[in-house]
N, C-alpha and C positions, 0 to 999 in steps of 0.2 A: 516143574516148579517146586520149590521147597516149602512154600507157604502151608500147603495141606499137611504134610508130615509134622511141621513145626506146630501148627495149630492143634493137631491131635495129641502131640506130646504135651503141650501146655494144658489141655483139658484133663490129662491124666494126673496132673498136679495142680488142680484148680486153687486149692487153698494157698499153696506157696506163691503162685503167680499173683493171686489177689492181694496177699499181704505185701508183696514187693511193690505192686502197682499203687496200693494205698499209701505205703511208706514214701514212695517217690512223690505222690500228690501232696502229702502232708509237708514233706521237706520243701517242695517248690513253693507252697503257700507261705510258709514261714520265712524261707530264705528271701524270696522276692520282696515281700513286704518289709522284712528287716533291712535289706539293702537299701530300699527306698527311704526308710526312716533314717538310716545312717547317713545317706547322701544329703537329706534335708537338714539334719542336725549339723553336719559338717559345714554345709554352706552357710547356715546361720552363725555358727561359731567363727567362720572366716570373714564375716562381713566387717568392713572397716567402720570404725566408730565416727571418723571424722577428725579425731584428735591425733596429736603426735604421740602415739601410744608408748613407745619405748622411753620417752623422755618426760613423762608426765606423772605427777603424784598429787595426792590430796591429803589434807589433815583437817580435823574438826576441832573447834574450840567451844566449850560450853561454859558460859560464865555464871557466877552465882554471887550472892551477897548484895546488900543494899547499895553499896558504893560502886558496883560494876556498871560502867558506862560502855555499852557495846559499840556505839558509833565511834567513840574516841579510841577504844582498844582496836577496833578494826582498822582505823587509819594508821595507827602505830604499827600494827602487825604487817600490813601490806607495804608500808614504807620500808620496814626492816627487811622483809623478804625480797623485795624488788632490788634492793641495793647489794644483795649478796652476789659474789662472783659466781658465774655459771647459771644464774637465773635469767631466762629469756623474758618471762612475764608472769604475772600472777593475777588472779581474779577471785572474787567472792561469788559463790553460787549456791543455789538451793538444792541442786541435784548433780549427780555425776552420771554421765552416759553409761549404759550397760551395767548399772549398779544394782538394779532391782528396786530402787526407791526414788520417788520423785512426785511431781505434780503434773496434772493434765487438765485440759478443758476443751470445750467445743467452740468452734468459730464459724461464722456465716458471712456470706457476701452481701446479704440483705438483712436488715434488722427485723427481728421477729419471725424469720423463716427458719424455724428449728428443724424442719424436715430436710434442710440443706446443710445442717451442721456437720462439720468435719473435725475430728479429734486431733489433738496435738499435745506433745509434751511442752511444759513451760520451764524455761531456764531463766531464773531471775539473776541477773549478772550486772557487772559494772562496765565502764567504757573500755576496759582492757581485755574483754572477753575474746576478741578475734585473735590477738597475739597469744593469749594464754592457752587457748584451745587449739591454736593453729588452724583456724577456720578460714576458708577461702571465700572472700566476698566477690560474687560474680555480677552483681548489679546493685545500684544504689550507693548508700554511704554508711559508714559505721556510726556507732553511738558517740556522742560527745559527753564530756564530764557534766555539762549542764543539763543533760537529758536524764541523768540517773536520779531516781527518786528514792529517798530513804524514808521509811515509815515504820511505825510500830505495828505489831501484828493485828491490833484492833482498829487501825485507821483504814478508812475507805479510799484514801487518795492513792491512785495508781498511775503508773506511766502509760501514756497513750501512743508512744512510738514503739514499733517492733521491727525485728529482723526475723525472717523465716527461711526455712530450707526450700530448695527448689521443689522437692517432693511435696511439701505442704502447699506451695503455690500452685503446683499442678493439680492437686486435689481440689483446691478452691476454684481455680480458673483453668480448666482443662484446655490445653493447647495454647495458653497465653501466659505460661509461667514466667517467662523472662521479661514480660512487660508489667509485672505485678508491682514493682517499686513505684510508690506514689499513690497507690490505690488505698481505699479504706475498707476494712472488714469489721465485723462486729463480734463481741464476746457474747457469752450466754445471757448476760444482763443487758444486752443491746448497746453496750459501751462502744463507741467508734474507736478503732485502732488504726493508725496510719502505718502502712508498710514502708519503711525507709530503705530497706536493703534485702538482698537475697544472699544466702550462703550455699555453697555447693552441697554439703552433707553434714549431718549431725544426728546420730542415733538417739532414740529415746532411752530412758533408763531401764525399760523392761524388755529383755531379749525376746520374749515370746509375744510381743505386742503385734496387733494387726496393722498398726500404723507406725512401723519401726523407724521410718525416715522422716516422719512429720513432726518437726520441732519448731518452736518459736522462742526467740530470745527477747527478753523484756528488760529494759534498763531500770531495774528496781532491786532494792535491798530491803528485806523485811527484817526488822530488829526484834527477834523473838528469843534472844539469849543464846542461840546456837549458830555458829558461823563456820562455814566450810570454805577453806581456801584451796583453790586448784592452781598448782604451780607447774610451769613448763620450764625445763632446763636445757642447757646445751648438751649435746651428746656426751655421755660418759660422766656427767655430774649428778645424775639423779639420786643414786644411792647415798652418795656423800651428803647431798643437800637434804635428803630426808632426815638424816640424823641431826644435821646442823640446825635446820628449821625447828625441829621439835625441841632441841636443847635451848635454843634462844627464846622460844615461846614459853617454855617451862621456867626459864630464869627471869621472866618479866614479873613485876610485882602484882599483877592482876590475879584475882581469885577466879580460877577456872580449872576445868578438866580437859585435857587433851586426849583425843581418841581417834581411831581409824586413820593412823598414819600409814597409808598404803600406796604402793605404786599402782598406776592404772592397769598394768598387766595383771597384777594380783587380783584386783577387783574384778576384772574381766574373767579370769580363771575361776574365781569363786562363784560368779553368776552362772557360769556354764558348767559347773562341777557335775550337776545331775545329768546334763546332756553328755558330758564326757564319759561318765560312768555307764550311761545307757548304751552308748555306741560300743564301749568295750565289752559289755555283757552280750550285746547282740552279735558282735564278731565271734565271740566264743560259741554262742548258740549256733551260728551259721556253720562254723568249722566242725562242731560236734555232730550236727545233723548230716552234713555232707559225708563225714567219716562213717557214721552209722549206716547211712544209706548205701555207701560203697560196700561195706561189709555184708549187708543184706543181699546185695546183688551178687557178690562173690559167693556167698553161702548157697544161694539158690542155684547158681551155675554149677558149683562143685557137686551139689546134691544131684542135680539133673544129669551131669556127666557120669558120675559114679553109677547111677542106675542104668545108664545106657552104654556101658563100656563094650559089651559084646556086640551091640548093634553098630557101634562106631567101628569096631574091628571088622564086622561083616561088610560095611560100606567101603572100608579100605580095601578089603579082599576083592570086592567087585569093581574096583578101579577108582574110587574116590580119592582125590589127592588131599594133601594136608591143607592147602588153601580152601578146598571145598568144605572140609570139616570146620575150619576156622570161620568161614563165611556163614555156615549154618548156625553156629551159636551166636555170632554177632547179630545176625538177622533176628534170631529168636529174642535176643535181648532188646533189639529195637522195637519189636512188637510189644513186649511187656512194658518197656519204658514209655512207649508212645501212649499206651492206655493211661499210664500214670501221669504223664505231663498234660494230657488233654483234661483229665479230671482235675489236675492241679491248677490248670489255667482257670477253670470255672471257680474253684475254691479261692484262688488268689484274688480274683475280681470281687467275689462275694465278701471275702474277709476285709478287703480294702473299703468296700462300701459300708461295712459295719464300723470300721475305724473312723470314716468320714462323718458318719451320723452320730456315733456315740462320743467321740473324742475331738471332733472338729479338726481332724487331720487333713492334709491336702490329698486330693485324689491322685492316685498313682499315674505316672505317665504311661501312655499306651504301649511303648516299646519295651517296658520292663517285663511284661508277660511273655512275649515271644522270645526275648533274650533268655529268660529263665528256662523256657522249654528247651532251647538249644543247649544251654549249659548242663541241664540234667540229662539230656540224651548223650552228650559227650561224656559226662561223668559215668553213665552206665556202660558205655562202650569201653572206656578206660578200665573200669572195674572188672569187666568180664573177659578182657583180652588175655589175661594170664591163664585162667582156667581153660579158655578156648584153645590156646596154644598147646597146653598139656593134652587136651583131648585130641588135637590134630596129630600128636605124636603117638597115638595108640597104634600098636603094631597090628597088621592084618592077621597074624597068626592067632590073635586072641579069639577070632571067630570060631576056631576049631576046638577050643577048650570048653569044658563043661562050665556051667554057671556056678 
């Protein structure tokens, strides 16, 4: 067996072996957790919002002056926008999905039972919301124009009919989501709200939210001086209509400021810019650590081989074949890497527990650790195979030379 000679050779270079094992453990800890973070962020960024994303844009109008009548201006603007060629529909809304800004509240299935409260984003919209946002009604009925309430910001009058996502219905009525239409739920002030319909999907405005699919549509327009229009276009018309809508709104005689004329794709990219930057940085870190670890393994193998050139020649002279020498150094590397990945597995789990507790990050899936161990072992073998092949070509005649 070659284990004994390999172990004794490793003990003669304890520091080098220890450093490489620790480096492998550190690399595994960082790489496995970084890959898990990248996967989680990528899945979050890829989540569909529920909108017709490539064909949707929004623009905000902020009125000023004593003569500014927001309700009248809103009607004029929507009538103008909806008649433009290429516009599928338009709605007024208080928030844009995945934008980072919006409103939320809590809802209960029984009045006064705040321990049962479920959080949801609130979209205050008009009767055209389903077409404008391209939302799929899976149960119940849409809003009618007569259900839409317009009120000043300081008025207490609110709409009492709502449409909610299936995810929100499931959170309130587990296992009974599809039969939620027609039921009554309660707001934080115990106001009864009648669920008239369910939509398939609509993300909340906050990408990092814990209730990302729990949204409620309310047929309500709050007149607070700032109006956001969300416009859905036919394919290929979006960019042209973004310019056209802004020009027409700017040409109207009303005193106002237009801002945030953005495609939904741009808004989404801006919301996920930090996540995109993080994933790019982590990919660079992973590649750098893997490269440095490979260099360390190669360096240790070359150093070990150069110190044992005469011994290798002696083994060749005594009948050892090139595959025997190659196998010897590959096995030696497996032992060193094995120590590193076992230590790395413990550090990986410990570091992930720290991330879960300190930053509320999700717990790593169980299979990431063994996969990381396998990858690092394979990386070690690939790194050492070059020096090991050179060692296998050591001529037997070297054993007869002086050191």
